[in-house]
N, C-alpha and C positions, 0 to 999 in steps of 0.2 A: 327654417330657422336654425340657429345654432344652439344645440342642447347644452345647457349650463350644468356645471357641477359645483358643489360646495362642501366643505368639510364640516365636521360635527360642531366645532366651536362657532363657525360662521352661521350655521343653520340655527343653533340655539339662540344666537344673538338677534336673529331676525325672524323667529318663528311666526310672530304676528303679521309679518309681511306676506306670508303665503295664504292663499285662499283655502286650500285643502292640503293636508299632510297625509299622504297615502302610503300605508304599510302593505306591501304586496306579499309578505310572508304568509305562511299557513296560519289558520285560525289558532292552532295550539301555540305557535311561536308568538303571535300577537297577544294571546291571553297571558302568557308568561310575563311580558312587558312590552312597552312600545313608547314611542316619543309622545310627549304631551300633546293632546288634542288629535292624535292620529286616528284615521279610520282604516278599516281593514278591507282591502281589495285583493284577496289572495289570487295569485296567478297559478298556484298549485294548492289544492286543499291538502289536508293532512294525509289522506290515503294516497293521493296522487304523488305527493312528495315521497312517501314511503316506497311506492312502486318504482319510481324513477331511481331512487337511491339504491334499491336492491338490484335493479338492472345494471346500474353502474358497476357495482361490485361483482356480481355473479356472471355478467356477460361481457360488456365492454362500455367504455365511456361514449363511444359513437352511438351505440344502440340506445343508451340512456338519453343522449342529447336529442336524437331523432324523436323519441317518444315524448320527451319533455317539451320540445319545440311545438309539437302538435297540441299537447294539452295546454301549454301556456297561450298559444295563439287562440285556441277556442275560448279560454277563460277571459283573455283580454277583450275579445269580441263581445262577450257578455257584459263586461264592465263598461265598454263603450256604449252599449245600448242602455244600460241601467243608470250609469252615473255621470255620463258626459253630455247627453243630448240637451240638457237644460243649461249648460255652462256657456257664458258669454265669451266673446273673443278675448277679453281681458283677463280671463281666469288664469291664475298662476298657481299650479300645484308643485309640491315637493314630493318626490317619490323615493322610497328606499326599500331595501331588502336586508338580508343578513350582512353581506360584505359590500354591498354596492355594486354587485356584479350583474349576471345575466338576467335575473328575475326583474329587478328594478329597471335595468337597461332596456329590456324589451318593452315594458309599458311606457317608460319615459320617451323612448324613440317614437312610438306611435303617437303619443300626445303631442310631441314636438312637431311631428310631420303634419298633424291636423292644423297646427298654427298656434297652439297655446304656448305661453312662455313657461316652459317646464324646466325644473331643476332636479337633478339627481343627487342624492346624498352620497358623497364620496366616503367609502369605508363603511357605509350602511349602519345598521343598528350596532354592529360591533364597535364602530368608532364612537357612537353616542354612549355606549356602555362604558367605554374607557373614560370618557369625559365625566360621567356620573361618579365613577369610582374615585377619580382624582378630586372631584368636588367634595365628596364625602370625607376625604382625607384633609382637605384644606379649609373648608367652610367653618367647621365648629369653632376653631380658634378665634374667629372674628367676634364672637358673641359673649356678652356678660350674662351668664345663666343664673337665674334665681331658682334654686332647686327646692321643690316642695318635698320634704321628708315627713314621714309619719307612719304609724303602725297601720296594718290592714283595717279598712273600714273607718279611717279617721277623716274621710271626706276630701282627700287630695284631688281626686279627679273632678269632683263637683266644684271645688274651689278653683281649679284650673279653668274650667268652663265658665265659671262666674267672672273670673278675671278677664277672660277673652271678651265676654259680653260687656264688661265695663270699659273696654277700650285698651286693655293691656295687650302686650305682644306675647303670645303663647305658642309653644310647640307641644302639640298633643300627640305623643308617640303612640299611646294605646289606641287612639282613634285611627291613626294611620295603619296600625298593625291589626286592627279588628280583634283585639284581645285585651283583657284586663290585667294581664301580667302575672297571674298565679296559676296554680294547678287547676283551679276551678274557673279560670278567667275566660274561657271561650265564649264568644257571642253567639247565641242560638240563631241558626239560619244564616250566619254570615261567616263563611270560611275565611281564614287568613289569606292574604295575597301571597303570590310566589315571592321568594326572596328578592329577585331582581325587580319585581314590581314595587315592593316595599322600598327598596333602595331609591328608585326613581321618584316615588312619592315623597320620601324624606328629603331628597336632593331638591325637589321643587319647593318644599316647605322652607328649607334653609335659605334658598335663593330669594325667597319672598320676604325674609326678615330684614329689618333695618339694624345694622350693627351699632348705630348710635343710641338705640333704645334697649333696655334690659329685656330678656326673654325668660318668661316663667315656664318651667318644665317640671314634670313629676319625676322623682327619682325612680330609676329602673335598674334592673340587673343587666347583664350583657345580652340577655335574650328576653324577648316578649313572646311568650308561646314558643312557636317553632322558629321565629325570626331573629336573626342576629343583628344587633346594633353595631354601627361602625365603631372601631376602636377609638378613633379620634374624638368622636362625640362622647363616648363613655368617659374617656380620660379628661376631657374638658369639663364635663359635669362634675366628676368626682374630685378632681384636683384643683380646679379653678372656680367652681360654682360657689355662689353665696347661698348658704343653707337657711331654709325656713322650716322649723320643726312644728308640724301641725299636730295638736293634741285634742282629743275628744274623749269624754267619759265612756266607759265600757258599755253602758246600757244604750247610749246613743249610737255607738259603733255597731252594736248588734242590730238595732232597729234599721240603720242605714243598709247594712249588709242584707237584711231580709227583704228590703225593697229592691236592691240592685240584683240580687240573685233569686228573685221570685221564680223565674222559669225552672231553676234546678229544684226548688222545693216542690214544684208540681210533678217532678219525675224522680222520686227517691232512688229508683234502681240505677238511673243514669248517674246520679250523685255518688251512689255506692261504688260504681265502677271507677269513677274518677278518684275516689278516696283510696282505692286499692293501690294507686300509684305512690302512696305514702308509706307502704309497708316497709320498704328498705330503710326509711328514716325513723319510723316510729314503732315498728314491730307489728306482728299479726294481732296480738291481743288488743292493743290500743285502737288499731284501725277497725277491728271487728266491733269494738264498743261504739265507735263513731258511726259505723254502719247501722248498728242496732238503734241508735238514737235517731238516725235519718228515717229508718223504716217505721219508727214509732211517731214520726213527725214532731219530735221534740227539738224544734229548730233553735230556740234560745239556748237550750242545754248543749246542743251540738256545737253551735257557734262559740259559746263561752269556752268550751274545751279546746276547740281548734285554735282559738286566739291565744289562750294561756299556754297550751302545750306545744303548739307548732309555730304559728305565724309570728307571735310577739318575740319569742327567743330568736327565731331566724332573722327577723328584722333587726334586732339589736346587734347581733353578731355581724351582719353584713354592713350596716351603716357605720358602726364603730370602726370597722376595718377599712372601708372603702372611701368614705367621704372626709376629705381633709378638713373641711370647714365645719364639721359637726359640733365641735367644742364651742365654737363661736356662733352657733345657730341662733337666729331670732325665734323665740317661742310664740306661737300663735294659738290661742285657745278657741276652739269652736265648741259651743254648747251642744250643737246638733248639726245635721246636714240640711236644715231648712233654708229657704231663701233669705229670710231676715238675717240669720247668722252669717250666711255667705256674703251678703251685701255689706254687712258691718266689717267682715274680714277684708274685703276688697278695699274699703275705705281706709283701713289701717295700713295695708300693704302698698297701695299705689303711690301715695305721696313720698314714701321712703324708698321707692324702687329705683330711682335714678342713681347711676354711678356717681361716686364722689369725684369731683374735679380737683386735681392736685394743684 
């Protein structure tokens, strides 16, 4: 058979047409990011890749290629035994590596010689990554973002989730980033993805949105935890987004935060370590007081001070400076973060969410 090649744009356009998308890079490369739906069939594992790379530099390219060929051949044989025996003649895989070179070419050639209709991704993951970066620059301008603004604990995330459940179109950036977006916002047991993985997940989410419908999104800074948002998305939200100001009474905000951050209240010393990161902004004396409140389990007192002295002033400064539409923001009052209040808020927002037709 004649081995086919396809570029990244063509592959993305017909991903559903391939029965299996095979990433032959090492497990560490795959974990950092990969094409949507790809499975990992490494022809060199992480240690083998390191050894071959070291040999290439320290001895010679020829020595590295000879060792690499032996290792790749051995691993391909294993994948043929484990992953191919049950595949029908009509099976159509897409194979890729980092640049679309020797690693993917080796497996693709063997699969093609067996008789499968095999396609190799020209340019490999590197070409796909270029496509993702270009998409993150271009896609945000297509959308009418309805930006949910509000002080910490005012129920923005819950409202966003309720809007999605009610049928609205939403972009949940914090869910993609596995982070709530503040110093204390890490999700226990769920590390953030690598930046490249986050970029791909965000690119997929944007591609799935309908530009003809508004998109609800929560206001964010340029970073969510350790992850950077694309400049084009931040600018579209801040400069062109239509703002909805969510307000909630302080007592309800504290109650909501106690629910959402329950894992931290169960580990006061972990919380105290995180609070240490505020010393540069609030000073040693203030942070030490907050740590003493945490160790005494005075959670309402701690949250009240954190909101009044840190989060609320920070929120006001950042939103006033960054969001062009804040002065014309629609005000939405939430009495609390319970389901009835959220459902009522959805009923208020959804009929008015369609863009005005000139």
